[in-house]
Backbone as a printed PyTorch tensor [residue, N CA C, xyz], in Angstrom:
tensor([[[ 30.3870,  90.2230,  76.8710],
         [ 29.0350,  90.6610,  76.5800],
         [ 28.5790,  91.6940,  77.6150]],

        [[ 28.9330,  91.4640,  78.8650],
         [ 28.5200,  92.3850,  79.9170],
         [ 29.0970,  93.7720,  79.7560]],

        [[ 30.3960,  93.8300,  79.4750],
         [ 31.0330,  95.1350,  79.2830],
         [ 30.4270,  95.8710,  78.1040]],

        [[ 30.1360,  95.1410,  77.0280],
         [ 29.5300,  95.7700,  75.8510],
         [ 28.1310,  96.2850,  76.1700]],

        [[ 27.3440,  95.5080,  76.8830],
         [ 25.9940,  95.9460,  77.2430],
         [ 26.0490,  97.2350,  78.0570]],

        [[ 26.9270,  97.2950,  79.0310],
         [ 27.0620,  98.5070,  79.8540],
         [ 27.4610,  99.6920,  78.9810]],

        [[ 28.4180,  99.4990,  78.1020],
         [ 28.8930, 100.5750,  77.2180],
         [ 27.7630, 101.0980,  76.3300]],

        [[ 27.0000, 100.1950,  75.7300],
         [ 25.9120, 100.6000,  74.8340],
         [ 24.8120, 101.3110,  75.6120]],

        [[ 24.4410, 100.7750,  76.7550],
         [ 23.3840, 101.3970,  77.5610],
         [ 23.8000, 102.8070,  77.9880]],

        [[ 25.0290, 102.9580,  78.4370],
         [ 25.5090, 104.2920,  78.8520],
         [ 25.5670, 105.2530,  77.6730]],

        [[ 25.9110, 104.7490,  76.4970],
         [ 25.9390, 105.6040,  75.3070],
         [ 24.5230, 106.0320,  74.9230]],

        [[ 23.5740, 105.1060,  74.9620],
         [ 22.1960, 105.3920,  74.5700],
         [ 21.4660, 106.2580,  75.5890]],

        [[ 21.8270, 106.1060,  76.8630],
         [ 21.1800, 106.8790,  77.9200],
         [ 22.2110, 107.2700,  78.9800]],

        [[ 22.9630, 108.3400,  78.7120],
         [ 24.0210, 108.7550,  79.6450],
         [ 23.5130, 109.0620,  81.0520]],

        [[ 22.2350, 109.4030,  81.1700],
         [ 21.6630, 109.7210,  82.4820],
         [ 21.2240, 108.4700,  83.2410]],

        [[ 21.1230, 107.3420,  82.5470],
         [ 20.6460, 106.1140,  83.1710],
         [ 21.6810, 105.4990,  84.0990]],

        [[ 21.1900, 104.7660,  85.0700],
         [ 22.0640, 104.0670,  86.0160],
         [ 22.1350, 102.6000,  85.6110]],

        [[ 23.3150, 102.0520,  85.5940],
         [ 23.5130, 100.6400,  85.2720],
         [ 23.9840,  99.9190,  86.5210]],

        [[ 23.3080,  98.8410,  86.8480],
         [ 23.7190,  97.9860,  87.9610],
         [ 24.0500,  96.6170,  87.3820]],

        [[ 25.1780,  96.0960,  87.7610],
         [ 25.6200,  94.8090,  87.2410],
         [ 25.5930,  93.7700,  88.3530]],

        [[ 25.0780,  92.5760,  88.0230],
         [ 24.9180,  91.5020,  88.9960],
         [ 25.3790,  90.2220,  88.3080]],

        [[ 26.4980,  89.6810,  88.7410],
         [ 27.0620,  88.4850,  88.1270],
         [ 26.6400,  87.2500,  88.9130]],

        [[ 26.2620,  86.1990,  88.1910],
         [ 25.8090,  84.9560,  88.8090],
         [ 26.7090,  83.7970,  88.3700]],

        [[ 26.7030,  82.7000,  89.1410],
         [ 27.5740,  81.5740,  88.7960],
         [ 27.0760,  80.7360,  87.6180]],

        [[ 25.7950,  80.7600,  87.3520],
         [ 25.2590,  79.9340,  86.2740],
         [ 23.9560,  80.4880,  85.7420]],

        [[ 23.5770,  80.0100,  84.5720],
         [ 22.4200,  80.5490,  83.8580],
         [ 21.1090,  80.3900,  84.6370]],

        [[ 21.0040,  79.3280,  85.4150],
         [ 19.7700,  79.1280,  86.1760],
         [ 19.6400,  80.0880,  87.3510]],

        [[ 20.6990,  80.8490,  87.6340],
         [ 20.6610,  81.8540,  88.6910],
         [ 20.1850,  83.2120,  88.1910]],

        [[ 19.9930,  83.3380,  86.8770],
         [ 19.5720,  84.6170,  86.3080],
         [ 18.2030,  85.0940,  86.8110]],

        [[ 17.1970,  84.2210,  86.9450],
         [ 15.8920,  84.7360,  87.3890],
         [ 15.9190,  85.4260,  88.7510]],

        [[ 16.5870,  84.8450,  89.7250],
         [ 16.6060,  85.4880,  91.0430],
         [ 17.4160,  86.7810,  90.9900]],

        [[ 18.4730,  86.8090,  90.2080],
         [ 19.2530,  88.0470,  90.0700],
         [ 18.4000,  89.1380,  89.4340]],

        [[ 17.6580,  88.7780,  88.3830],
         [ 16.7820,  89.7610,  87.7280],
         [ 15.7370,  90.2820,  88.7060]],

        [[ 15.1560,  89.3930,  89.4670],
         [ 14.1260,  89.7910,  90.4350],
         [ 14.7170,  90.7120,  91.5100]],

        [[ 15.8990,  90.3920,  91.9860],
         [ 16.5370,  91.2430,  93.0010],
         [ 16.8500,  92.6290,  92.4410]],

        [[ 17.3000,  92.6880,  91.1990],
         [ 17.5730,  93.9900,  90.5850],
         [ 16.2950,  94.8150,  90.4740]],

        [[ 15.2260,  94.1760,  90.0560],
         [ 13.9440,  94.8780,  89.9390],
         [ 13.4770,  95.3550,  91.3090]],

        [[ 13.5900,  94.4890,  92.3040],
         [ 13.1760,  94.8600,  93.6620],
         [ 14.0340,  95.9930,  94.2320]],

        [[ 15.2500,  96.1440,  93.7220],
         [ 16.1220,  97.2230,  94.1990],
         [ 15.8920,  98.5260,  93.4430]],

        [[ 14.9210,  98.5240,  92.5010],
         [ 14.5680,  99.7560,  91.8150],
         [ 14.8560,  99.8090,  90.3280]],

        [[ 15.4100,  98.7660,  89.7630],
         [ 15.6830,  98.7730,  88.3240],
         [ 14.3770,  98.7140,  87.5420]],

        [[ 14.3030,  99.4910,  86.4820],
         [ 13.0920,  99.5620,  85.6600],
         [ 13.1260,  98.6050,  84.4730]],

        [[ 14.2330,  97.9200,  84.3000],
         [ 14.3920,  96.9260,  83.2500],
         [ 15.6890,  96.1800,  83.4840]],

        [[ 15.7530,  94.9650,  82.9510],
         [ 16.9290,  94.1180,  83.1570],
         [ 17.2990,  93.4760,  81.8250]],

        [[ 18.5830,  93.3470,  81.5850],
         [ 19.0680,  92.5710,  80.4550],
         [ 19.9190,  91.4460,  81.0350]],

        [[ 19.6490,  90.2240,  80.6230],
         [ 20.4520,  89.0930,  81.0770],
         [ 21.2950,  88.6020,  79.9160]],

        [[ 22.4910,  88.1420,  80.2320],
         [ 23.4340,  87.6950,  79.2120],
         [ 23.8910,  86.2880,  79.5630]],

        [[ 23.7810,  85.3860,  78.6010],
         [ 24.1730,  84.0060,  78.8690],
         [ 24.6900,  83.2940,  77.6400]],

        [[ 25.4050,  82.2300,  77.8910],
         [ 26.0070,  81.4050,  76.8420],
         [ 25.6190,  79.9720,  77.1380]],

        [[ 24.9820,  79.3110,  76.1940],
         [ 24.4550,  77.9560,  76.3990],
         [ 25.2610,  76.9700,  75.5680]],

        [[ 25.6890,  75.9040,  76.2090],
         [ 26.4660,  74.8680,  75.5230],
         [ 25.6360,  74.0610,  74.5390]],

        [[ 26.2680,  73.0790,  73.9140],
         [ 25.6470,  72.2810,  72.8600],
         [ 24.8750,  71.0680,  73.3680]],

        [[ 25.0960,  70.6590,  74.6180],
         [ 24.4970,  69.4030,  75.0790],
         [ 23.0100,  69.5710,  75.3980]],

        [[ 22.3210,  68.4690,  75.4390],
         [ 20.9010,  68.4880,  75.7860],
         [ 20.6970,  69.0270,  77.1990]],

        [[ 21.5940,  68.6610,  78.1100],
         [ 21.5060,  69.1570,  79.4830],
         [ 21.6240,  70.6820,  79.5150]],

        [[ 22.5310,  71.2440,  78.7020],
         [ 22.6650,  72.6980,  78.6070],
         [ 21.3570,  73.3300,  78.1280]],

        [[ 20.7360,  72.7080,  77.1500],
         [ 19.4830,  73.2310,  76.6000],
         [ 18.3620,  73.1800,  77.6400]],

        [[ 18.3170,  72.1130,  78.4260],
         [ 17.3140,  72.0250,  79.4900],
         [ 17.5570,  73.0920,  80.5540]],

        [[ 18.8240,  73.3120,  80.8920],
         [ 19.1500,  74.3590,  81.8750],
         [ 18.7060,  75.7210,  81.3610]],

        [[ 18.9330,  75.9670,  80.0630],
         [ 18.4930,  77.2350,  79.4960],
         [ 16.9680,  77.3470,  79.5230]],

        [[ 16.2910,  76.2780,  79.1810],
         [ 14.8240,  76.2980,  79.1970],
         [ 14.3140,  76.6480,  80.5980]],

        [[ 14.9150,  76.0370,  81.6130],
         [ 14.5160,  76.3360,  82.9930],
         [ 14.7590,  77.8110,  83.3140]],

        [[ 15.9140,  78.3210,  82.9110],
         [ 16.2320,  79.7320,  83.1720],
         [ 15.2650,  80.6500,  82.4320]],

        [[ 14.9670,  80.3040,  81.1900],
         [ 14.0610,  81.1260,  80.3820],
         [ 12.6650,  81.1820,  81.0040]],

        [[ 12.1660,  80.0500,  81.4360],
         [ 10.8560,  80.0210,  82.0940],
         [ 10.8960,  80.8540,  83.3720]],

        [[ 12.0120,  80.7740,  84.0960],
         [ 12.1700,  81.5810,  85.3030],
         [ 12.1590,  83.0700,  84.9920]],

        [[ 12.8270,  83.4630,  83.9170],
         [ 12.8600,  84.8790,  83.5380],
         [ 11.4800,  85.3700,  83.1070]],

        [[ 10.7570,  84.5480,  82.4000],
         [  9.3870,  84.9100,  82.0090],
         [  8.5300,  85.0730,  83.2590]],

        [[  8.6980,  84.1860,  84.2120],
         [  7.9490,  84.2740,  85.4690],
         [  8.2720,  85.5740,  86.2030]],

        [[  9.5460,  85.9500,  86.2350],
         [  9.9410,  87.2100,  86.8820],
         [  9.2530,  88.3780,  86.1940]],

        [[  9.2090,  88.3740,  84.8740],
         [  8.5420,  89.4650,  84.1520],
         [  7.0720,  89.5540,  84.5490]],

        [[  6.4080,  88.4130,  84.6010],
         [  4.9890,  88.4110,  84.9510],
         [  4.7550,  88.8120,  86.3980]],

        [[  5.6430,  88.4070,  87.2900],
         [  5.5010,  88.7460,  88.7130],
         [  5.7270,  90.2310,  88.9750]],

        [[  6.5870,  90.8470,  88.1710],
         [  7.0070,  92.2210,  88.4560],
         [  6.5080,  93.2410,  87.4320]],

        [[  5.8990,  92.7780,  86.3550],
         [  5.4750,  93.6610,  85.2520],
         [  6.6430,  94.5200,  84.7630]],

        [[  7.8050,  93.9030,  84.6920],
         [  9.0240,  94.5860,  84.2740],
         [  9.6940,  93.7630,  83.1790]],

        [[ 10.1820,  94.4590,  82.1630],
         [ 10.8500,  93.7580,  81.0650],
         [ 12.1970,  93.1950,  81.5030]],

        [[ 12.4160,  91.9360,  81.1540],
         [ 13.7080,  91.2800,  81.3100],
         [ 14.0770,  90.7710,  79.9220]],

        [[ 15.0360,  91.4300,  79.3140],
         [ 15.4550,  91.0420,  77.9690],
         [ 16.5700,  90.0170,  78.1000]],

        [[ 16.3130,  88.8400,  77.5520],
         [ 17.2360,  87.7130,  77.6390],
         [ 18.1070,  87.6700,  76.3920]],

        [[ 19.3900,  87.8810,  76.5650],
         [ 20.3450,  87.8100,  75.4610],
         [ 21.1660,  86.5430,  75.6750]],

        [[ 20.8690,  85.5440,  74.8780],
         [ 21.5340,  84.2560,  75.0350],
         [ 22.1270,  83.8280,  73.7100]],

        [[ 23.3250,  83.2910,  73.7720],
         [ 23.9800,  82.7120,  72.6070],
         [ 24.0670,  81.2140,  72.8480]],

        [[ 23.6780,  80.4620,  71.8550],
         [ 23.7230,  79.0010,  71.9350],
         [ 24.8860,  78.5150,  71.0740]],

        [[ 25.7450,  77.6890,  71.6370],
         [ 26.9420,  77.2580,  70.9300],
         [ 26.6610,  76.5710,  69.5960]],

        [[ 25.4720,  76.0230,  69.4380],
         [ 25.1720,  75.3440,  68.1700],
         [ 24.5910,  76.2980,  67.1160]],

        [[ 24.6510,  77.6010,  67.3800],
         [ 24.2020,  78.5800,  66.3850],
         [ 25.2220,  78.7750,  65.2780]],

        [[ 26.4500,  78.4150,  65.5190],
         [ 27.5080,  78.5790,  64.5170],
         [ 28.5470,  77.4870,  64.7210]],

        [[ 29.3010,  77.2370,  63.6850],
         [ 30.3120,  76.1750,  63.7250],
         [ 31.6600,  76.6390,  64.2580]],

        [[ 31.9140,  77.9560,  64.2360],
         [ 33.2280,  78.4050,  64.6970],
         [ 33.0850,  79.5240,  65.7230]],

        [[ 34.1210,  79.6710,  66.5250],
         [ 34.1040,  80.6400,  67.6220],
         [ 33.9870,  82.0810,  67.1380]],

        [[ 34.6130,  82.3970,  66.0160],
         [ 34.5650,  83.7730,  65.5140],
         [ 33.1320,  84.1680,  65.1720]],

        [[ 32.3970,  83.2740,  64.5210],
         [ 30.9920,  83.5680,  64.1780],
         [ 30.1460,  83.6720,  65.4410]],

        [[ 30.3840,  82.8100,  66.4180],
         [ 29.6540,  82.8940,  67.6890],
         [ 29.9060,  84.2360,  68.3720]],

        [[ 31.1380,  84.6970,  68.3110],
         [ 31.4720,  85.9950,  68.9000],
         [ 30.7160,  87.1060,  68.1900]],

        [[ 30.6810,  87.0660,  66.8580],
         [ 29.9310,  88.0750,  66.0940],
         [ 28.4640,  88.0790,  66.4980]],

        [[ 27.8660,  86.8960,  66.6090],
         [ 26.4590,  86.7760,  67.0180],
         [ 26.2720,  87.3850,  68.4020]],

        [[ 27.1480,  87.0220,  69.3300],
         [ 27.0320,  87.5010,  70.7140],
         [ 27.1160,  89.0200,  70.7920]],

        [[ 28.0680,  89.6000,  70.0870],
         [ 28.2560,  91.0490,  70.1470],
         [ 27.1000,  91.7890,  69.4790]],

        [[ 26.6620,  91.3070,  68.3260],
         [ 25.5390,  91.9410,  67.6320],
         [ 24.2610,  91.8600,  68.4680]],

        [[ 23.9930,  90.6960,  68.9890],
         [ 22.7900,  90.4940,  69.7980],
         [ 22.8310,  91.3620,  71.0460]],

        [[ 23.9840,  91.4380,  71.6930],
         [ 24.1240,  92.2590,  72.8990],
         [ 23.8860,  93.7270,  72.5870]],

        [[ 24.5040,  94.2230,  71.5090],
         [ 24.3230,  95.6370,  71.1260],
         [ 22.8500,  95.9550,  70.8790]],

        [[ 22.2290,  95.1690,  70.0240],
         [ 20.8530,  95.4700,  69.6060],
         [ 19.8650,  95.3460,  70.7600]],

        [[ 20.0210,  94.3430,  71.5840],
         [ 19.0960,  94.1980,  72.7110],
         [ 19.3450,  95.2470,  73.7860]],

        [[ 20.5780,  95.7060,  73.9310],
         [ 20.8600,  96.7800,  74.8920],
         [ 20.1490,  98.0580,  74.4700]],

        [[ 20.1790,  98.3510,  73.1830],
         [ 19.4410,  99.5170,  72.6600],
         [ 17.9480,  99.3400,  72.9090]],

        [[ 17.4320,  98.1330,  72.6540],
         [ 16.0040,  97.8660,  72.8810],
         [ 15.6210,  98.0770,  74.3420]],

        [[ 16.4790,  97.6440,  75.2570],
         [ 16.1860,  97.8290,  76.6820],
         [ 16.0900,  99.3110,  77.0250]],

        [[ 17.0220, 100.0920,  76.5290],
         [ 16.9910, 101.5420,  76.8040],
         [ 15.7010, 102.1390,  76.2570]],

        [[ 15.3290, 101.7820,  75.0460],
         [ 14.0940, 102.3200,  74.4660],
         [ 12.8870, 101.9590,  75.3160]],

        [[ 12.8210, 100.7000,  75.7780],
         [ 11.6870, 100.2860,  76.6060],
         [ 11.6400, 101.0260,  77.9300]],

        [[ 12.7790, 101.1370,  78.5840],
         [ 12.8180, 101.7640,  79.9130],
         [ 12.6380, 103.2700,  79.8170]],

        [[ 13.3220, 103.8890,  78.8850],
         [ 13.2900, 105.3500,  78.7920],
         [ 12.0410, 105.8680,  78.0890]],

        [[ 11.6630, 105.1970,  76.9880],
         [ 10.6150, 105.7300,  76.1260],
         [  9.3130, 104.9240,  76.1380]],

        [[  9.3350, 103.7470,  76.7280],
         [  8.1370, 102.9120,  76.7620],
         [  7.9930, 102.0340,  75.5220]],

        [[  7.0400, 101.1370,  75.5870],
         [  6.8610, 100.1300,  74.5250],
         [  6.5490, 100.7370,  73.1720]],

        [[  5.9570, 101.9140,  73.1540],
         [  5.6170, 102.5420,  71.8720],
         [  6.8620, 102.8880,  71.0530]],

        [[  8.0110, 103.0050,  71.7150],
         [  9.2520, 103.3130,  71.0000],
         [  9.6620, 102.1770,  70.0630]],

        [[  9.2270, 100.9620,  70.3710],
         [  9.5850,  99.8140,  69.5320],
         [  8.5430,  99.5230,  68.4570]],

        [[  7.3690, 100.1090,  68.5720],
         [  6.2930,  99.8390,  67.6090],
         [  6.6990, 100.1020,  66.1580]],

        [[  7.3780, 101.2040,  65.8490],
         [  7.7670, 101.4290,  64.4480],
         [  8.7190, 100.3610,  63.8960]],

        [[  9.3670,  99.6100,  64.7760],
         [ 10.3170,  98.5850,  64.3470],
         [  9.6550,  97.2250,  64.1270]],

        [[  8.4220,  97.0780,  64.5860],
         [  7.7320,  95.7880,  64.4820],
         [  7.4400,  95.4410,  63.0270]],

        [[  7.5580,  94.1560,  62.7120],
         [  7.2380,  93.6750,  61.3740],
         [  8.2790,  94.0000,  60.3180]],

        [[  9.4290,  94.4630,  60.7330],
         [ 10.4840,  94.8430,  59.7840],
         [ 11.4660,  93.7040,  59.5130]],

        [[ 11.3120,  92.5940,  60.2210],
         [ 12.2440,  91.4770,  60.0350],
         [ 13.6180,  91.7500,  60.6020]],

        [[ 13.6740,  92.5760,  61.6500],
         [ 14.9500,  92.8970,  62.2860],
         [ 15.4010,  91.7080,  63.1260]],

        [[ 16.6640,  91.4150,  63.0960],
         [ 17.2120,  90.2750,  63.8160],
         [ 18.3480,  90.7240,  64.7190]],

        [[ 18.5100,  90.0220,  65.8220],
         [ 19.6150,  90.2610,  66.7320],
         [ 20.5580,  89.0660,  66.6120]],

        [[ 21.7650,  89.3330,  66.1650],
         [ 22.7550,  88.2850,  66.0050],
         [ 22.9320,  87.8470,  64.5630]],

        [[ 21.9930,  88.2420,  63.7170],
         [ 22.0250,  87.8370,  62.3080],
         [ 21.6770,  89.0300,  61.4330]],

        [[ 21.8450,  88.8640,  60.1350],
         [ 21.4250,  89.8770,  59.1840],
         [ 19.9060,  90.0410,  59.2830]],

        [[ 19.4260,  91.2370,  59.0590],
         [ 17.9950,  91.4750,  59.0850],
         [ 17.3300,  90.6990,  57.9400]],

        [[ 16.1790,  90.1280,  58.2300],
         [ 15.4530,  89.3410,  57.2290],
         [ 14.6530,  90.2230,  56.2860]],

        [[ 14.2990,  91.4150,  56.7370],
         [ 13.4960,  92.3150,  55.9180],
         [ 12.0260,  92.0220,  56.0530]],

        [[ 11.2350,  92.9660,  55.5740],
         [  9.7700,  92.8350,  55.6380],
         [  9.2640,  91.8120,  54.6280]],

        [[  8.1350,  91.2230,  54.9450],
         [  7.4510,  90.3530,  53.9920],
         [  6.5740,  91.2280,  53.1260]],

        [[  6.6990,  91.0840,  51.8220],
         [  5.8890,  91.8890,  50.8930],
         [  4.4580,  91.4160,  50.8560]]])
């Protein structure tokens, strides 16, 4: 997921700088995101894989709350790209979800950082999904 995110970001914004910060576990993502922002990053994308157990889900919840807190503390977008093992029954489908979600959110991060929030406004309400087929607009 990390290599794909870097590739997509560089393709979408060849002038942009990508900094990669690897952590040992999902609950370490908030401090890594905060350190990247403090070092000058204008946006962060986090990538994680959550297991099926209740403990895994609690760990993700803690990490997610931490990432939201970092966003509020820094007024900087942190896009969380997480795949949950119970989203699909087989590894191939999970891989498809992970790659699709990573691609689409990487593009969203570039739009937010380079062009600002207004760049995403035309996409709102379209039923666009990351990791799944688009749901489409509600008539």
